[in-house]
N, C-alpha and C positions, 0 to 999 in steps of 0.2 A: 377180799382177796385177789390177787390177779396173777396172772404167768406170763414170764417175759422170756422168752427165748432167743439166744444169741446164736449167730450164724457167722464165722469167722474160718479164716484161711485155715487148711490142713495142713499137718506135717508133709503129706506127698502133694506136688502138683495134680490141680482137678479135682482135691477133696476139699470137704467142710467138716467143722468141727462142731456139734452142736449141744448148748447148754441151756436145762431151763432153772428160771432163778422164781422165787416166788417172795410178793411182798404186801403187805397191807395196804388201804386205800386212804388212808389220813393224809394228808395235803404235805405235813413234813416228811413223812415216808417217801412219799411219791418226787420229793425234790430230791432226796437222797438216791433215790432209786434211778433218777437223771446224773446225776452226779457219778455215779458208779460206774453206768455205760460211757460217759466218756473217758472215766478213767481205763475202762476195756477199750476204748479205742472205735467203740461204734461210732459211726457218721451217718449211717439212715437207720430213721426208725418209721414201722409201720404199725398200724392198731384198727383194730375193727370198729366201727361205731356203735354205740351201744347207749343212747339217746343223752341224757344230764349227767350219764355217769363218765362220760367220754371226755367233759370238759377240762375236770379237777385234772387228768392223767394229760391231755393234750397241751395245758398251758404251764404245767411242772415241766414237761419236757422241752418246750419253746423258750423257754428261760433259759437253755444250754445251747450253745453252738452247733448243734447237729445243720449237716448238710442239707438234709429234709426229713419232716417228721409228717407224713400223710395218714390219712383219716379214709378208709376205706369203706364202702359198702359190703357188709356181711355175706351178702347174697352172692358176691364175685366171688367169693372163697368158699362155699358150702361145703363141708364134709360128708362123706355118705353116712348112711344113717347106718347105726350101730359102731362106727368108729370113731366117734367124736370123743376128744378130751381136750380140756383146756391145753396140755402140756402138748398134743400133738397139732393143735387148732395153732398156736403162737409159731411154733417150728414150720407148720408147710404154709401159712401167711407172710410169714420172712423168707421161703424158698420161693415163693411164688413171685413175691416184690424184687426178688434178686435177679428172676429171670426175666424181668419187665413186662409178667402177667397181671399186674394190678395197678390202677391208676388211682390217685388219692381227691377228695371229694373235695370241694370248694370249700373253704373256711374263712368267711371274713376276718376283716381288721376288728382290731379292738371298738373303733367307733362305730362300725355299721353293725359289729355283733351288738351295743345298746339298741341302735335303732331297731334292729332286728328282733328283740328279746320286746322292746313296747309295740311295736306294729303286731305280734303276734298275739299279747296281751290284749290290745284292740281291739283286735277281731271276735278272741273269744268273748271279751266284754260285750259286745254286738249282738254275738250269737244268746247270749245271755239276756240282754235286752229284748231279742225277738221271741226267746221261748217266752218271756214275763207278758208281754203282749197276748201271745197265742193265749196263755192262761187265762188273760182278762177276757179274750171274746170267748172262752168256752165258760166259763161266770154268766156272763150276759145269756148265752144260750141257754144254757140251762135256767136263768129265771124267766126264759121266753122274750129274750131283747134281740130284736133282729138288726140290731143297730150297722153289724158288718155288710147283711145284705144291700142297705140304702149309701152308705159313707165307704169312700175308698179304702181308708184306714183308721185305727180306734184311735190312733194319736193325735189325730189331725185337732186344729183349736175348735171346732165345731163338736166333734166327738166328745172331744173331753169336757166341754163345757157339761156336754148332755150327761155323761158319767158321773161328774161332779156332783151337779144338780139331782143326781137318781141317788148318789151316796147321804145327799143333805136332805133327803124325803120327800122328794118331788116325786108325783108317781100317774101326772097327768098328761098323755103322750102329746097332746097338742098346745100345751106350755112348756115342755123340753123341745118338741119339736122348732117353738119359736126363737131358740137359741142359735139357730144353724146361723150361720153368716155366708156371707160369697154366693157361690154358685150353687150352693145346696139351699139358696132361698126361694129357687125356680116352684112354678106352682105342681110338677110333676114328683119334684123331689119333697115338698113339705108334706103332701097327703101320704106318700110314702113313709116319710119319716114319723110322723104321727101314727097310723099301724105298726111301725115296726118297735116304738120305743113304748108299747102298752104293752104287759106280762105282769109274771107274779114276781115283780122284785120285791124280798123280805129283806129283813136285816140284816140275816146272815150272808147275802149275797151284796148288799152294801159293804157289810165289812171285809170280805173277799177283794171285792173290786178297789177298797180303799187302800187295803196293802199291797195290790198289784199295782196300782196308780203310785205309790210312794216308792216301790222299787224299781219301776220305770223312771221315775225322779232322778234315784240316784244313779242308775243306769247312764242317764244322759248325764249328768255331770260328770260322770268317771269318763268316758267318753272324749267330754270338751276338754277335761284335763290332760287325758292321755293325748292328743292331738296336739296341745299347746307343746309337750314336752319333744314329741315326736318332731316338729317343725324345729324347734330348738337346737336339736340334735343334729338333723338332716343339714342345717345351712350349709356346712360345711359344701356341701355338694348342690348348691342353687343351680351353677351352670347346668349342671346334668338333669335337674327336676324341670328346671326351665324346657330345653328340649323334650323330654318326657310328656311335657302338657301340650307340646305341638299334636302327639297322635290322638287322634278319635279316642271319646272314653276315657282316656285319662285323666285322672282330676288328682289334686295332693294326695289322697289315700293312696290309690294304684301306685303314683309316681313314689311315693315313700316306701311301699312294700316292695316295689320293684329294686328299688338302693339296698333296702336291706335283705331280701333273698338272693340276689343274684350279683349287685352291685354296681357302679357308677360307670364301670369298664368289663363289660361282659365277655370281649374280643379278645380282653387279657389271659383269659381259663378257658373259653370255647372256642376252639378252631372256626366253627362256621353258626350259623343259626340253626342248621339241622341237630348238632349235637347240642344247642341247647335248648334245643325243641325237645331231643330223646332224655334229655337229664331232667326238663318238666313234667316230662310225659304226656305232652301236648301233642306229639303226631301219632300216627296210627302205630298199633304193632304188628308184629307178624307170629300168626301161628299155621304154619305149614305142614304138614303129616303129608306123606306119599303122594304127592301132590295134590292135593286136597289144601284148599284155605280153611280153617275152622273157622278163626273172627280175626278183627282188627281192632281189639280194643284198646283205648289209649290205657297205662298203668295207672299205679297208685301213689306216686310220688309227686313232690310240687303240692304238700296238703295244705299250704299256705300261700304260694303266688298263684297255683292254677282256679282256684277260687276266685282271685282279685283278676285276671285276665278274663276269666269267664263275666262278671262284673261289668267290665269294664268294655267288652264287645257287646254288650245289650245296652248301652249306651250308646254304642259308636255304630249299631245301626239307625239306631233316630237319626242320625246327621244324612243328610242327603250328599251321594259321595259314591265312591269304588265301593266303599263296605257295604252300603246299604244296599248296592245294586249285586254285589258278589252272594251275600246275604239272601236274596230273595232268587238268583240263580239255583243255589244250593238247596234250597227247601223245594224249588221247582224237581230237583234232579231225585232229592229223596223221599219224596212221596206227598209234594204237596202242603199247603198250608192246615190241612185239616188234619196232616199229622202229625201226633205231637214229639214222635221219636225222630221225623225228620229235623222238627226244630231244632232237638236237641244237638243232633249230629252237625246242622248249620253252623250253630253258635259256637261250638266245639272248635268247625273249622276259622271261623274269625277270629277267636283267640290266639290261633295258631298264627293266623296273619298278623294280627296285633304283635303277639311277641317278636315276629319276624322283622317287623318294621320296626320297632325298638329296639332292638338290635342294632338295625343300621344306622339309625339317628346318632347312636350313641359312637357306633362305631365311626362315620363319618364327620359327627361334629355339626350338621346343618339339621335344619327344622325341617320337619316333615309336611310335604307339601302334596296335597289331594291330587292325582291325576284325572279324576273326575268320573261321572258314573258310567259314560262311555266307554271306559277304560277297557274292559274284556272285548268288548263289539270290537275296538280299534285293533285290538290284537288279532282277532281273528282275520283267515284269508277269506277273499270275496267267496271261494266256493265253499269253503266251512259255511258261512253264512246263508247262501244260497240254498244249500242242504238243508240248513235248520229251519229254513222260512217254510220249504215245501212239506217238508214234514208236519207241521205246524198246520199247512194248508191242509194235510191228507187227514189229521186227525180232525180235524171240524168238518171235511166232506168225505167220509170213509167210501172208498171206492171210486173218486173221483181220478180223473186222470188230468194232469196237471201239462202244460205247452208253453214253453218260453221262444216268443219270436223276439229274435234280434231286432233291434231299432232300424237296422237300415232294411230289413225284408219288409219291415210293415210298412 
């Protein structure tokens, strides 16, 4: 059941008349609800987001010619504890929306909604595949097989061939190590592989590994099929995809995820990249009380687009340029290479930078051009650069006195 609150002009000036209706959630009943609201002269509709249950109500309302159908974040209209009922909620939300205190969320068009469903399902399938690979690694560890300590990944060609041979009955470490190909055939690797592949691998372990390998193959096929379907449906926005691919770290998967979650024209829904970053929760949060800053963590929203941007950030810092240089500077500022928290903070900042770059690329319609690794250095004033270098010298030589002699005096 859903409650529908209606606010309409009252009999006297500056007054409102409130009415609460109740409907069942069958789609035919929801269509009748939309028709009833139009007959009553309702022009604007606002509703709280409630996951998948929101969609049938929204699309039933969207079939009618309302001036606006807005879906809002429930946290923006949260009631006081102990005063919450469905009837009070719907009337309070209607009043807040009438006063301009609530703003509707971004709802993609029907075509983009299909791409969004597929990209989200692809992410869940990839996560399930990763979980299956981890189970395969645990089964090998249980048998004393340390293949993961030598091979970079358990699903590579060499590692897969060795696991297949193990399940077929081969137990000799030297024979299994001989299945290595490519860079794994170096002398040091082969000796390590021979030791890593010697263990207490039994028939039960062979059964477990066989089950895991079959499941991984199923997930590989499913991911490939989903990528084909996503590419087919996202072909309408080929120009936007080509622009996004010019951004470092943005491949087909990230570009399609951006289109699905944010859309091909983010500037049409978000006035600036700051507002978009706030919506995705990639910008630092504020928690200041009594003049003290408690923390500045990012929020929990952006469940699907934020991981993709972080993934793109890890790829972007592998390319020599502005982003790699910025990442190195941030890691030094946050605690150094040996500090894992510093790397996490820095990569989140790079993901934020990628979001701003992608926003501007789509807004301008021009491909991204990397300004170079010395971009930040060129923006500094000579005085700032000199002060930085002097601090570095003082760190290397504590207690020293640095004197700068102008060239004319020398």
